DSSP file (Angstrom, degrees, kcal/mol; ACC not computed):
  #  RESIDUE AA STRUCTURE BP1 BP2  ACC     N-H-->O    O-->H-N    N-H-->O    O-->H-N    TCO  KAPPA ALPHA  PHI   PSI    X-CA   Y-CA   Z-CA
    1    1 A M              0   0    0      0, 0.0     2,-0.1     0, 0.0    25,-0.1   0.000 360.0 360.0 360.0 142.2    0.0    0.0    0.0
    2    2 A K        -     0   0    0      1,-0.1    91,-0.2    23,-0.1     2,-0.1  -0.476 360.0-142.2 -86.1 165.3    1.2    3.5   -0.8
    3    3 A N  E     -A   92   0A   0     89,-2.9    89,-1.7    22,-0.1     2,-0.5  -0.400  18.5-108.8-112.5-169.6    1.2    6.4    1.6
    4    4 A T  E     -AB  91  24A   0     20,-2.5    20,-3.1    87,-0.2     2,-0.5  -0.977  22.2-157.0-130.2 123.8    0.4   10.1    1.1
    5    5 A L  E     + B   0  23A   0     85,-3.2     2,-0.3    -2,-0.5    18,-0.2  -0.873  15.9 173.9-104.0 128.6    3.1   13.0    1.2
    6    6 A I  E     - B   0  22A   0     16,-2.6    16,-3.1    -2,-0.5     2,-0.6  -0.913  24.4-136.6-122.6 158.6    2.0   16.5    2.0
    7    7 A T  E     - B   0  21A   0     -2,-0.3    71,-1.9    14,-0.2     2,-0.5  -0.962  11.2-157.9-113.0 120.2    4.1   19.6    2.5
    8    8 A L  E     -CB  77  20A   0     12,-2.7    12,-2.6    -2,-0.6     2,-0.4  -0.882  20.8-171.7 -97.3 126.8    3.1   21.9    5.4
    9    9 A K  E     -CB  76  19A   0     67,-2.9    67,-3.4    -2,-0.5     2,-0.4  -0.950  19.5-163.6-129.4 138.1    4.5   25.4    4.7
   10   10 A Y  E     + B   0  18A   0      8,-2.8     8,-2.1    -2,-0.4     2,-0.4  -0.992  13.5 174.7-115.2 126.5    4.7   28.5    6.7
   11   11 A V  E     - B   0  17A   0     -2,-0.4     6,-0.2    63,-0.3    63,-0.1  -0.976  16.2-149.3-129.8 122.2    5.4   31.8    4.9
   12   12 A D    >   -     0   0    0      4,-2.1     3,-1.7    -2,-0.4    59,-0.2  -0.175  37.6 -93.8 -84.2-177.8    5.3   35.2    6.6
   13   13 A E  T 3  S+     0   0    0     57,-2.1    -1,-0.1     1,-0.3    58,-0.1   0.641 125.9  56.3 -71.5 -12.1    4.4   38.4    5.0
   14   14 A S  T 3  S-     0   0    0      2,-0.1    -1,-0.3    56,-0.1     3,-0.1   0.347 120.6-108.7 -99.2   6.0    8.0   39.2    4.2
   15   15 A N    <   +     0   0    0     -3,-1.7     2,-0.3     1,-0.3    -2,-0.1   0.741  66.5 150.0  77.0  23.0    8.2   35.9    2.3
   16   16 A Y        -     0   0    0      2,-0.0    -4,-2.1     1,-0.0     2,-0.3  -0.723  31.4-157.3 -82.4 144.9   10.4   34.0    4.8
   17   17 A K  E     +B   11   0A   0     -2,-0.3     2,-0.3    -6,-0.2    -6,-0.2  -0.917  28.5 174.7-137.8 145.8    9.6   30.3    4.6
   18   18 A E  E     -B   10   0A   0     -8,-2.1    -8,-2.8    -2,-0.3     2,-0.3  -0.984  16.6-177.2-144.4 137.5    9.7   27.0    6.6
   19   19 A S  E     -B    9   0A   0     -2,-0.3     2,-0.4   -10,-0.2   -10,-0.2  -0.952  15.8-157.0-139.9 160.5    8.2   23.7    5.5
   20   20 A I  E     -B    8   0A   0    -12,-2.6   -12,-2.7    -2,-0.3     2,-0.4  -0.989  14.9-141.7-132.4 118.4    7.8   20.2    6.8
   21   21 A N  E     -B    7   0A   0     -2,-0.4     2,-0.4   -14,-0.2   -14,-0.2  -0.728  26.2-171.7 -79.9 134.2    7.2   17.1    4.6
   22   22 A Y  E     -B    6   0A   0    -16,-3.1   -16,-2.6    -2,-0.4     2,-0.7  -0.986  14.3-150.2-135.4 125.0    4.8   14.9    6.3
   23   23 A V  E     -B    5   0A   0     -2,-0.4    74,-2.4   -18,-0.2    75,-0.7  -0.853  10.9-154.4-103.4 115.7    3.8   11.4    5.2
   24   24 A L  E     -B    4   0A   0    -20,-3.1   -20,-2.5    -2,-0.7     2,-0.5  -0.590  25.5-110.6 -83.9 139.0    0.3   10.2    6.1
   25   25 A K  B    S+f  102   0B   0     76,-2.3    78,-2.7    73,-0.4    79,-0.3  -0.586  82.7  15.6 -73.2 121.7   -0.3    6.5    6.5
   26   26 A G  S    S-     0   0    0     -2,-0.5     2,-0.5    76,-0.2    -2,-0.1  -0.336  94.3 -63.6 109.1 168.0   -2.4    5.3    3.6
   27   27 A E        -     0   0    0     -2,-0.1     2,-0.2   -24,-0.1   -23,-0.1  -0.863  44.1-141.6 -97.4 123.7   -3.6    6.4    0.1
   28   28 A I        -     0   0    0     -2,-0.5     2,-0.3    59,-0.2    62,-0.1  -0.524  18.1-136.5 -74.0 150.1   -5.7    9.6   -0.1
   29   29 A T     >  -     0   0    0     -2,-0.2     4,-2.7     1,-0.1     5,-0.2  -0.722  18.1-117.8-108.3 159.9   -8.5    9.6   -2.7
   30   30 A D  H  > S+     0   0    0     -2,-0.3     4,-2.1     1,-0.2     5,-0.2   0.852 116.8  55.3 -63.7 -31.6   -9.6   12.3   -5.1
   31   31 A E  H  > S+     0   0    0      2,-0.2     4,-1.9     1,-0.2    -1,-0.2   0.905 107.2  49.6 -67.7 -39.7  -13.0   12.4   -3.3
   32   32 A Q  H  > S+     0   0    0      1,-0.2     4,-3.3     2,-0.2     5,-0.2   0.965 110.4  51.0 -62.2 -49.6  -11.2   13.0    0.0
   33   33 A L  H  X S+     0   0    0     -4,-2.7     4,-2.1     1,-0.2    -2,-0.2   0.886 108.0  52.9 -58.4 -36.1   -9.2   15.9   -1.5
   34   34 A N  H  X S+     0   0    0     -4,-2.1     4,-1.0     2,-0.2    -1,-0.2   0.921 112.1  44.0 -62.5 -44.7  -12.3   17.4   -3.0
   35   35 A E  H  < S+     0   0    0     -4,-1.9     4,-0.5     1,-0.2     3,-0.4   0.907 110.1  55.3 -64.2 -43.5  -13.9   17.5    0.4
   36   36 A I  H >< S+     0   0    0     -4,-3.3     3,-1.9     1,-0.2     4,-0.4   0.906 100.8  59.8 -59.0 -41.3  -10.9   18.7    2.1
   37   37 A A  H >< S+     0   0    0     -4,-2.1     3,-1.0     1,-0.3    -1,-0.2   0.834  98.0  59.8 -51.8 -36.7  -10.6   21.7   -0.2
   38   38 A E  T 3< S+     0   0    0     -4,-1.0    -1,-0.3    -3,-0.4    -2,-0.2   0.712 107.6  44.4 -70.4 -16.8  -14.0   22.8    0.9
   39   39 A H  T <  S+     0   0    0     -3,-1.9    -1,-0.2    -4,-0.5     2,-0.2   0.354  88.8 106.3-106.5   1.7  -12.8   23.1    4.5
   40   40 A L  S X  S-     0   0    0     -3,-1.0     3,-1.4    -4,-0.4     2,-0.4  -0.611  77.8-111.3 -88.1 144.3   -9.5   24.9    4.0
   41   41 A E  B >> S-D   45   0A   0      4,-2.9     4,-2.6     1,-0.3     3,-1.9  -0.612 104.5  -4.7 -72.3 128.4   -9.0   28.5    4.8
   42   42 A D  T 34 S-     0   0    0     -2,-0.4    -1,-0.3     1,-0.3    -5,-0.0   0.716 125.8 -71.6  56.0  23.8   -8.6   30.3    1.5
   43   43 A G  T <4 S+     0   0    0     -3,-1.4    -1,-0.3    -6,-0.2    -2,-0.1   0.454 133.8  43.4  77.1   2.6   -8.6   26.9   -0.3
   44   44 A E  T <4 S+     0   0    0     -3,-1.9    33,-3.0     1,-0.1     2,-0.3   0.462  89.0  92.4-150.4  -4.3   -5.1   25.9    1.1
   45   45 A C  E  <  +DE  41  76A   0     -4,-2.6    -4,-2.9    31,-0.2     2,-0.3  -0.757  35.6 166.3-116.5 149.2   -4.6   26.7    4.7
   46   46 A I  E     - E   0  75A   0     29,-2.7    29,-3.1    -2,-0.3     2,-0.8  -0.873  43.3-114.2-136.3 167.1   -5.1   25.0    8.1
   47   47 A I    >>  -     0   0    0     -2,-0.3     3,-1.4    27,-0.2     4,-0.6  -0.905  34.6-158.3-100.2  98.0   -4.2   25.5   11.7
   48   48 A A  G >4>S+     0   0    0     -2,-0.8     5,-2.7     1,-0.3     3,-1.1   0.800  83.8  58.6 -54.7 -38.1   -2.0   22.4   11.9
   49   49 A E  G >45S+     0   0    0      1,-0.3     3,-1.3     3,-0.2    -1,-0.3   0.858  98.5  60.9 -54.2 -40.2   -2.1   22.0   15.7
   50   50 A E  G <45S+     0   0    0     -3,-1.4    -1,-0.3     1,-0.3    -2,-0.2   0.707 110.6  39.1 -67.2 -20.7   -5.9   21.7   15.5
   51   51 A I  G <<5S-     0   0    0     -3,-1.1    -1,-0.3    -4,-0.6    -2,-0.2   0.222 121.3-100.0-110.9  12.9   -5.6   18.5   13.3
   52   52 A G  T < 5S+     0   0    0     -3,-1.3    -3,-0.2     1,-0.3    -2,-0.1   0.751  80.7 126.9  77.6  25.5   -2.7   16.9   15.0
   53   53 A L      < -     0   0    0     -5,-2.7    -1,-0.3    -6,-0.1    -2,-0.2  -0.826  65.9 -95.2-110.8 153.0    0.0   18.0   12.6
   54   54 A P        -     0   0    0      0, 0.0   -34,-0.1     0, 0.0    -6,-0.1  -0.340  34.0-129.3 -62.0 147.7    3.3   19.9   13.3
   55   55 A T    >>  -     0   0    0      1,-0.1     3,-1.5    -7,-0.1     4,-0.7  -0.886   9.8-158.6-102.6 116.5    3.3   23.6   12.9
   56   56 A P  H 3> S+     0   0    0      0, 0.0     4,-2.3     0, 0.0     3,-0.3   0.759  88.0  73.6 -68.3 -21.5    6.2   24.8   10.7
   57   57 A A  H 3> S+     0   0    0      1,-0.2     4,-2.1     2,-0.2     5,-0.1   0.836  92.6  56.9 -59.2 -29.1    5.8   28.4   12.2
   58   58 A L  H <> S+     0   0    0     -3,-1.5     4,-0.6     2,-0.2    -1,-0.2   0.906 107.6  45.0 -68.6 -40.5    7.5   26.8   15.4
   59   59 A Q  H >X S+     0   0    0     -4,-0.7     3,-0.9    -3,-0.3     4,-0.6   0.896 112.8  53.9 -67.2 -41.9   10.6   25.7   13.3
   60   60 A F  H >X S+     0   0    0     -4,-2.3     4,-2.2     1,-0.3     3,-1.3   0.890 102.3  57.3 -58.5 -42.1   10.5   29.2   11.7
   61   61 A A  H 3< S+     0   0    0     -4,-2.1    -1,-0.3     1,-0.3    -2,-0.2   0.709  99.1  59.9 -65.6 -20.2   10.6   30.8   15.2
   62   62 A E  H << S+     0   0    0     -3,-0.9    -1,-0.3    -4,-0.6    -2,-0.2   0.702 115.4  33.1 -77.9 -20.3   13.8   28.9   15.9
   63   63 A K  H << S+     0   0    0     -3,-1.3     2,-0.3    -4,-0.6    -2,-0.2   0.708 121.9  31.9-103.8 -30.8   15.5   30.7   13.0
   64   64 A Y  S  < S-     0   0    0     -4,-2.2     2,-0.3   -48,-0.0    -1,-0.1  -0.783  95.2 -76.6-130.2 165.4   14.0   34.1   12.9
   65   65 A D        -     0   0    0     -2,-0.3     3,-0.2    -3,-0.1    -3,-0.1  -0.512  61.4-143.7 -62.7 130.8   12.4   36.8   15.1
   66   66 A F        +     0   0    0      1,-0.3     2,-0.1    -2,-0.3    61,-0.0  -0.987  66.0  25.3-151.4 134.1    9.0   35.5   16.0
   67   67 A P  S    S+     0   0    0      0, 0.0    -1,-0.3     0, 0.0     2,-0.2   0.702  74.7 148.0 -82.8 160.6    6.4   36.8   16.3
   68   68 A T    >   -     0   0    0     -3,-0.2     3,-1.6    -2,-0.1    -2,-0.0  -0.740  65.4 -87.1-129.2 178.2    6.5   40.0   14.4
   69   69 A E  T 3  S+     0   0    0      1,-0.3     0, 0.0    -2,-0.2     0, 0.0   0.629 125.3  63.7 -57.8 -18.2    3.8   42.0   12.6
   70   70 A D  T 3  S+     0   0    0    -58,-0.0   -57,-2.1     2,-0.0    -1,-0.3   0.574  87.7  94.1 -80.6 -13.5    4.6   39.9    9.6
   71   71 A D    <   +     0   0    0     -3,-1.6     2,-0.3   -59,-0.2   -59,-0.1  -0.463  44.3 171.1 -93.2 153.1    3.5   36.6   11.2
   72   72 A H        -     0   0    0     -2,-0.2    -2,-0.0     2,-0.1    -4,-0.0  -0.827  38.6-109.6-145.5-178.6    0.1   34.8   11.3
   73   73 A V  S    S+     0   0    0     -2,-0.3     2,-0.3     2,-0.0   -16,-0.1   0.408  73.3 107.0-102.1  -0.5   -1.3   31.4   12.5
   74   74 A F        -     0   0    0    -27,-0.1     2,-0.4   -63,-0.1   -63,-0.3  -0.644  50.1-154.0 -94.9 144.3   -2.0   29.5    9.3
   75   75 A T  E     - E   0  46A   0    -29,-3.1   -29,-2.7    -2,-0.3     2,-0.4  -0.905  17.6-138.8-101.6 133.1   -0.1   26.6    7.7
   76   76 A T  E     -CE   9  45A   0    -67,-3.4   -67,-2.9    -2,-0.4     2,-1.1  -0.821   5.7-142.1 -92.1 129.9   -0.4   26.2    3.9
   77   77 A I  E >   -C    8   0A   0    -33,-3.0     3,-2.8    -2,-0.4     4,-0.3  -0.845  22.8-151.5 -87.3  95.9   -0.8   22.7    2.6
   78   78 A Q  G >  S+     0   0    0    -71,-1.9     3,-2.2    -2,-1.1     4,-0.3   0.774  86.1  65.1 -44.2 -42.8    1.5   23.4   -0.4
   79   79 A E  G 3  S+     0   0    0    -72,-0.3     3,-0.3     1,-0.3    -1,-0.3   0.683  99.7  53.0 -61.5 -17.4   -0.2   20.9   -2.7
   80   80 A F  G X  S+     0   0    0     -3,-2.8     3,-1.8   -36,-0.2    -1,-0.3   0.477  80.8  94.1 -95.3  -4.5   -3.4   22.9   -2.7
   81   81 A Q  T <  S+     0   0    0     -3,-2.2    -1,-0.2    -4,-0.3    -2,-0.1   0.795  93.8  36.9 -61.6 -26.0   -1.8   26.2   -3.7
   82   82 A S  T 3  S-     0   0    0      1,-0.5    -1,-0.3    -3,-0.3     2,-0.2   0.017 131.7 -76.9-110.6  28.0   -2.5   25.7   -7.3
   83   83 A G  S <  S-     0   0    0     -3,-1.8    -1,-0.5   -40,-0.1   -40,-0.0  -0.607  83.3 -21.3 105.7-171.7   -5.9   24.1   -6.8
   84   84 A I        -     0   0    0     -2,-0.2    -4,-0.1    -3,-0.1   -50,-0.1  -0.632  69.2-138.7 -76.4 119.1   -7.1   20.6   -5.7
   85   85 A P        -     0   0    0      0, 0.0     2,-0.2     0, 0.0    -1,-0.1  -0.316  20.8-103.1 -68.8 156.3   -4.2   18.2   -6.4
   86   86 A S    >>  -     0   0    0      1,-0.1     4,-0.5    -2,-0.0     3,-0.5  -0.611  24.4-129.8 -76.4 142.2   -4.8   14.6   -7.9
   87   87 A A  H >> S+     0   0    0     -2,-0.2     3,-2.1     1,-0.2     4,-0.8   0.929 108.0  59.8 -63.5 -41.8   -4.5   11.9   -5.3
   88   88 A E  H >4 S+     0   0    0      1,-0.3     3,-0.8     2,-0.2    -1,-0.2   0.846  98.5  59.0 -50.9 -40.2   -2.1    9.9   -7.5
   89   89 A S  H <4 S+     0   0    0     -3,-0.5    -1,-0.3     1,-0.2    -2,-0.2   0.678 107.4  47.0 -67.7 -17.0    0.4   13.0   -7.4
   90   90 A L  H << S+     0   0    0     -3,-2.1   -85,-3.2    -4,-0.5    -1,-0.2   0.580  86.8 110.6-102.4 -12.5    0.5   12.7   -3.5
   91   91 A H  E <<  +A    4   0A   0     -3,-0.8     2,-0.3    -4,-0.8   -87,-0.2  -0.384  43.2 168.9 -73.2 145.6    1.1    8.9   -3.3
   92   92 A T  E     -A    3   0A   0    -89,-1.7   -89,-2.9     2,-0.1    -2,-0.0  -0.964  45.1-137.2-148.4 158.8    4.4    7.8   -2.1
   93   93 A D        +     0   0    0     -2,-0.3   -89,-0.1   -91,-0.2    -2,-0.0   0.325  68.7 120.9-101.7  10.0    6.4    4.7   -1.0
   94   94 A L  S    S-     0   0    0      1,-0.1    -2,-0.1   -91,-0.1   -91,-0.1  -0.319  74.0-102.0 -68.7 151.8    8.0    6.7    1.8
   95   95 A T        -     0   0    0      1,-0.1   -72,-0.2   -92,-0.1    -1,-0.1  -0.547  46.4 -94.4 -78.2 142.9    7.4    5.5    5.4
   96   96 A P        -     0   0    0      0, 0.0   -72,-0.2     0, 0.0    -1,-0.1  -0.213  21.6-133.5 -58.8 145.8    4.7    7.4    7.4
   97   97 A T  S    S+     0   0    0    -74,-2.4   -73,-0.1     1,-0.3    -2,-0.0   0.915 103.0  14.8 -65.2 -43.4    6.0   10.2    9.6
   98   98 A D  S >  S-     0   0    0    -75,-0.7     3,-2.2     3,-0.3   -73,-0.4  -0.957  73.7-154.0-130.9 112.9    3.8    8.9   12.4
   99   99 A P  T 3  S+     0   0    0      0, 0.0    -1,-0.1     0, 0.0    -2,-0.1   0.629  96.2  56.9 -66.5 -10.3    2.4    5.3   11.7
  100  100 A N  T 3  S+     0   0    0      1,-0.1     2,-0.7     2,-0.1   -76,-0.1   0.411  89.9  80.7-101.8   1.7   -0.6    6.1   13.9
  101  101 A Y    <   -     0   0    0     -3,-2.2   -76,-2.3   -78,-0.1    -3,-0.3  -0.925  68.3-174.3-109.6 111.5   -1.7    9.3   11.9
  102  102 A T  B  >  -f   25   0B   0     -2,-0.7     4,-2.2   -78,-0.2     3,-0.3  -0.512  41.1-108.1-102.8 167.3   -3.6    8.0    8.9
  103  103 A V  H  > S+     0   0    0    -78,-2.7     4,-2.8     1,-0.2     5,-0.2   0.895 122.5  56.1 -59.9 -39.0   -5.1    9.6    5.8
  104  104 A D  H  > S+     0   0    0    -79,-0.3     4,-2.2     2,-0.2    -1,-0.2   0.809 105.7  50.0 -63.8 -30.6   -8.5    9.0    7.4
  105  105 A D  H  > S+     0   0    0     -3,-0.3     4,-2.5     2,-0.2     5,-0.2   0.934 112.0  48.2 -68.2 -45.0   -7.4   10.9   10.5
  106  106 A F  H  X S+     0   0    0     -4,-2.2     4,-2.1     2,-0.2     5,-0.2   0.958 114.9  44.3 -60.3 -53.7   -6.3   13.8    8.4
  107  107 A Y  H  X S+     0   0    0     -4,-2.8     4,-2.8     1,-0.2     5,-0.2   0.932 114.8  48.0 -50.8 -53.7   -9.5   13.8    6.4
  108  108 A T  H  X S+     0   0    0     -4,-2.2     4,-2.2     1,-0.2    -2,-0.2   0.882 109.7  52.0 -64.7 -42.0  -11.8   13.4    9.3
  109  109 A R  H  X S+     0   0    0     -4,-2.5     4,-0.8    -5,-0.2    -1,-0.2   0.896 113.2  43.9 -56.9 -44.8  -10.1   16.1   11.4
  110  110 A I  H >< S+     0   0    0     -4,-2.1     3,-0.7    -5,-0.2    -2,-0.2   0.946 115.3  47.7 -72.5 -44.5  -10.3   18.7    8.7
  111  111 A I  H 3< S+     0   0    0     -4,-2.8    -2,-0.2     1,-0.2    -1,-0.2   0.825 114.0  48.2 -63.2 -29.9  -13.9   17.8    7.7
  112  112 A E  H 3< S+     0   0    0     -4,-2.2    -1,-0.2    -5,-0.2    -2,-0.2   0.602  85.9 104.5 -83.3 -17.2  -15.0   17.9   11.3
  113  113 A S    <<  -     0   0    0     -4,-0.8     2,-0.7    -3,-0.7     3,-0.1  -0.455  62.6-148.0 -71.3 141.4  -13.5   21.2   12.2
  114  114 A N        -     0   0    0      1,-0.4    -1,-0.1    -2,-0.1    -3,-0.1  -0.548  67.2 -51.3-102.3  66.4  -15.9   24.0   12.5
  115  115 A G  S    S-     0   0    0     -2,-0.7     2,-0.4   -76,-0.1    -1,-0.4  -0.008  81.3 -68.1  79.7 165.6  -13.7   26.7   11.3
  116  116 A W        -     0   0    0     -3,-0.1     2,-1.8     1,-0.0     3,-0.2  -0.749  34.2-129.0 -99.2 135.1  -10.2   27.4   12.8
  117  117 A D     >  +     0   0    0     -2,-0.4     4,-1.9     1,-0.2     5,-0.2  -0.533  36.7 169.2 -79.2  80.5   -9.7   28.7   16.2
  118  118 A I  H  > S+     0   0    0     -2,-1.8     4,-2.7     1,-0.2    -1,-0.2   0.885  72.8  54.0 -66.2 -42.9   -7.5   31.7   15.3
  119  119 A T  H  > S+     0   0    0      1,-0.2     4,-2.2     2,-0.2    -1,-0.2   0.933 108.7  47.2 -57.0 -51.2   -7.6   33.3   18.7
  120  120 A R  H  > S+     0   0    0      1,-0.2     4,-2.9     2,-0.2    -1,-0.2   0.883 113.9  49.1 -61.3 -39.0   -6.5   30.1   20.6
  121  121 A E  H  X S+     0   0    0     -4,-1.9     4,-2.6     2,-0.2    -1,-0.2   0.920 106.7  54.9 -71.1 -40.7   -3.6   29.6   18.0
  122  122 A Y  H  X>S+     0   0    0     -4,-2.7     5,-3.2     2,-0.2     4,-0.5   0.915 112.7  44.6 -51.2 -45.8   -2.5   33.2   18.4
  123  123 A E  H ><5S+     0   0    0     -4,-2.2     3,-1.9     3,-0.2    -2,-0.2   0.962 111.6  51.4 -62.5 -52.2   -2.2   32.6   22.1
  124  124 A R  H 3<5S+     0   0    0     -4,-2.9    -2,-0.2     1,-0.3    -1,-0.2   0.846 112.0  46.9 -58.3 -36.0   -0.5   29.2   21.7
  125  125 A L  H 3<5S-     0   0    0     -4,-2.6    -1,-0.3    -5,-0.2    -2,-0.2   0.539 115.5-116.0 -88.3  -7.1    2.1   30.7   19.4
  126  126 A G  T <<5       0   0    0     -3,-1.9    -3,-0.2    -4,-0.5    -2,-0.1   0.835 360.0 360.0  77.7  32.0    2.7   33.8   21.9
  127  127 A M      <       0   0    0     -5,-3.2    -4,-0.2    -6,-0.2    -5,-0.1   0.454 360.0 360.0 -93.8 360.0    1.4   36.3   19.3
């Protein structure tokens, strides 16, 4: 069985960047990707912490002044930046980053989120 590779990316307003490649256990489907797209902020963003994924902004904070007026709470799922990706383009033979975090977990957590708690994430990141 294949797994699913996504890239979690943080880009501040000055275009400084940090990213994390994350391999989900299992193969995502086109149907799941279409539904996920409907729940992303601006069609490409999440608050990674809320769905159990690492937050690239925290790695960013280790390298740059953080927070500044250029920073925000959202993580971009890079594969959605140009629209909805095909499932096949995300499939990989790489080992899952966390063998307990599946494609179904990713899908369900995004679909069941009722908007993103921006205030809580600002507080968590010390903004």
